[in-house]
C-alpha positions in Angstrom: 63.4 106.2 116.9 64.1 106.7 113.2 65.9 105.0 110.4 69.2 106.2 108.8 70.6 105.0 105.6 74.3 104.5 105.4 76.8 102.5 103.3 77.9 99.5 105.2 81.4 98.0 105.2 80.0 94.6 104.4 77.8 95.3 101.3 77.9 97.4 98.2 74.4 98.7 98.9 72.7 101.1 101.3 70.8 99.5 104.2 68.3 100.8 106.8 69.3 100.5 110.4 66.5 100.9 113.0 68.3 101.7 116.3 66.8 101.0 119.7 69.8 101.0 122.0 73.2 102.6 122.5 76.0 100.7 124.4 79.0 102.5 125.7 82.5 101.4 126.5 83.9 102.8 129.8 87.6 103.7 129.8 88.4 106.3 127.2 84.7 106.6 126.1 82.7 107.8 129.1 85.8 108.8 131.2 89.3 110.0 130.3 91.6 107.2 129.6 93.9 106.4 132.6 94.4 102.6 132.7 97.8 101.2 131.9 97.0 98.7 129.2 100.6 97.9 128.4 101.4 96.9 132.0 98.1 94.9 132.1 99.1 93.0 129.0 102.5 92.1 130.5 101.0 90.9 133.7 98.5 88.7 131.9 101.1 87.2 129.7 103.4 86.5 132.7 100.5 84.8 134.5 99.5 82.7 131.5 103.1 81.5 131.0 103.2 80.6 134.7 100.1 78.5 134.2 101.7 76.5 131.5 101.0 78.4 128.3 103.9 78.4 125.8 105.4 81.9 125.3 105.1 81.7 121.5 101.3 81.6 121.8 101.3 85.1 123.4 102.3 88.5 122.2 102.3 92.0 123.7 101.1 93.3 120.3 97.7 91.5 120.9 94.9 92.7 123.2 95.0 91.1 126.6 91.6 89.4 125.9 92.9 87.9 122.7 96.0 86.5 124.5 93.7 85.0 127.1 91.5 83.3 124.5 94.6 82.1 122.5 95.8 80.6 125.8 92.4 78.9 126.4 92.6 77.3 122.9 96.2 76.2 123.6 95.4 74.6 126.9 92.2 73.0 125.6 94.3 71.2 123.1 96.5 70.1 126.0 93.5 68.5 127.6 92.3 71.1 130.1 88.6 70.7 131.0 86.1 73.6 130.6 86.2 74.1 134.4 90.0 74.4 134.3 89.8 76.8 131.4 87.3 79.0 133.4 89.8 79.1 136.3 92.6 80.0 133.9 90.6 83.0 132.6 89.7 84.1 136.1 93.3 83.9 137.3 94.6 85.7 134.3 92.3 88.7 134.8 92.7 88.7 138.6 96.3 89.7 138.0 95.3 93.1 136.6 92.6 93.9 139.0 94.9 96.1 141.2 95.7 98.2 138.1 92.0 98.6 137.4 91.2 99.6 141.0 94.1 102.1 141.0 92.8 103.7 137.8 89.3 103.8 139.3 90.4 106.0 142.2 90.3 109.3 140.4 88.1 109.0 137.3 87.5 112.1 135.1 84.3 112.2 133.1 84.8 113.3 129.5 83.4 116.8 128.8 79.9 116.5 127.3 79.2 113.0 128.5 76.6 113.9 131.1 74.7 116.1 128.7 74.8 113.4 126.0 73.5 110.7 128.4 70.8 113.1 129.7 69.7 113.7 126.1 69.5 110.0 125.3 67.5 109.4 128.4 65.1 112.2 127.5 64.7 110.5 124.1 63.8 107.2 125.8 66.9 105.4 124.3 68.0 102.2 125.9 71.6 102.4 127.2 74.1 100.1 128.9 77.8 100.0 129.7 79.9 97.2 128.2 83.4 97.1 129.6 86.3 94.6 129.8 86.9 96.1 133.2 86.1 94.2 136.5 82.8 94.9 138.1 84.3 96.3 141.3 86.4 99.0 139.5 83.5 99.8 137.1 81.0 100.4 139.9 83.6 102.6 141.7 84.0 104.7 138.5 80.3 105.0 137.8 79.6 105.9 141.5 82.3 108.5 141.8 81.5 110.1 138.4 77.7 110.0 139.1 77.2 108.3 135.8 75.5 105.2 137.3 72.1 107.0 137.3 72.1 106.8 133.5 72.5 103.0 133.3 70.3 100.2 134.5 72.7 97.6 133.1 76.5 97.6 133.5 78.1 94.6 131.8 81.6 93.7 133.0 83.9 90.8 132.4 82.2 88.8 135.2 79.1 88.6 133.0 80.7 86.7 130.1 83.6 84.3 129.3 85.1 86.1 126.4 85.8 89.8 126.4 85.9 92.4 123.6 86.8 92.1 120.7 84.6 88.9 121.0 80.9 89.7 120.7 79.8 88.2 124.1 79.4 91.5 126.0 77.4 93.1 123.2 75.1 90.2 122.8 74.5 89.9 126.6 73.8 93.6 126.9 71.2 93.4 124.1 69.5 90.5 125.9 69.4 92.6 129.1 67.9 95.6 127.1 65.4 93.5 125.2 66.7 94.2 121.8 69.0 92.7 119.2 72.5 93.7 118.0 71.1 94.7 114.6 69.2 97.4 116.3 72.1 98.5 118.5 75.0 101.0 118.4 78.2 100.3 120.3 80.3 103.4 121.1 84.0 102.8 121.9 87.4 104.4 121.7 89.5 101.4 120.7 89.8 98.9 117.8 88.5 96.1 120.1 85.3 98.0 120.7 84.8 98.4 116.9 85.6 94.7 116.4 83.2 93.6 119.2 80.4 95.5 117.6 81.0 94.2 114.2 81.4 90.6 115.4 78.1 90.9 117.2 76.3 92.4 114.3 75.9 95.8 115.9 76.7 99.2 114.4 80.1 100.5 115.7 80.8 104.2 116.3 84.2 105.2 117.3 85.1 108.1 119.6 88.6 109.5 119.6 90.6 109.2 122.9 94.1 109.9 124.0 95.0 106.4 122.8 93.5 106.0 119.3 93.0 108.5 116.4 90.3 108.9 113.9 92.4 107.0 111.3 93.0 104.1 113.6 89.4 103.7 114.4 88.4 103.9 110.8 91.0 101.4 109.9 89.4 99.1 112.5 86.1 99.3 110.7 84.3 102.3 112.2 82.5 104.2 109.4 81.4 106.9 111.9 84.0 108.4 114.3 83.4 111.3 116.7 86.1 113.6 117.9 84.4 114.2 121.2 81.0 113.6 123.0 79.5 116.7 121.4 80.2 115.4 118.0 79.0 112.0 119.0 75.6 113.5 119.9 75.5 115.1 116.4 76.0 111.6 114.9 73.4 110.0 117.1 70.9 112.7 116.3 70.5 111.1 112.9 68.7 108.3 114.6 67.1 109.9 117.6 
């Protein structure tokens, strides 16, 4: 483990980050992106409206997880108990599980990912998966791609209440790995991955996928963005 100096987005000074762990998103990061997010957002919105959330609270321009939490706040003001709000979250996400399981049937590992993970393991770096996906689909993907062997911990939406871009998954993963967000990198291919890392106090690194470009990830706050897993390894080699 080593220290790297970089200019942060939060301060006008250089800081030293000591990195102990690297967390990975799943869809679009470890595997090629195949999940129909647009359809998932529509299903979640329809389900929330059916459960009594007013339509003007929700928007297809927002991530599904943000729509769910906006719905939670709305229904809390309407007098829902915390138990009822947990049920609302569960039902909202259950609506998209068939889409997740369908996408999990034929996962394709991104070129260079097995070599990258083998390199990190040889370096003794702590790693985990942090995904908004359901546990069943995540386990299918990791088993079929033979990536499960690289991860002792796989954090899915069943492990926390709020999903990315909220920090809960990152914080929970750090607890499992015995480290803190300030000593952790989170790698992801979407703005919600970058936001989750920043909200948790971790270092975000973006990786380009078919969905988001270098510019979009930088606009979201990622100071470091890799075009592919090979370039990601080059970036990580500054620490390890």
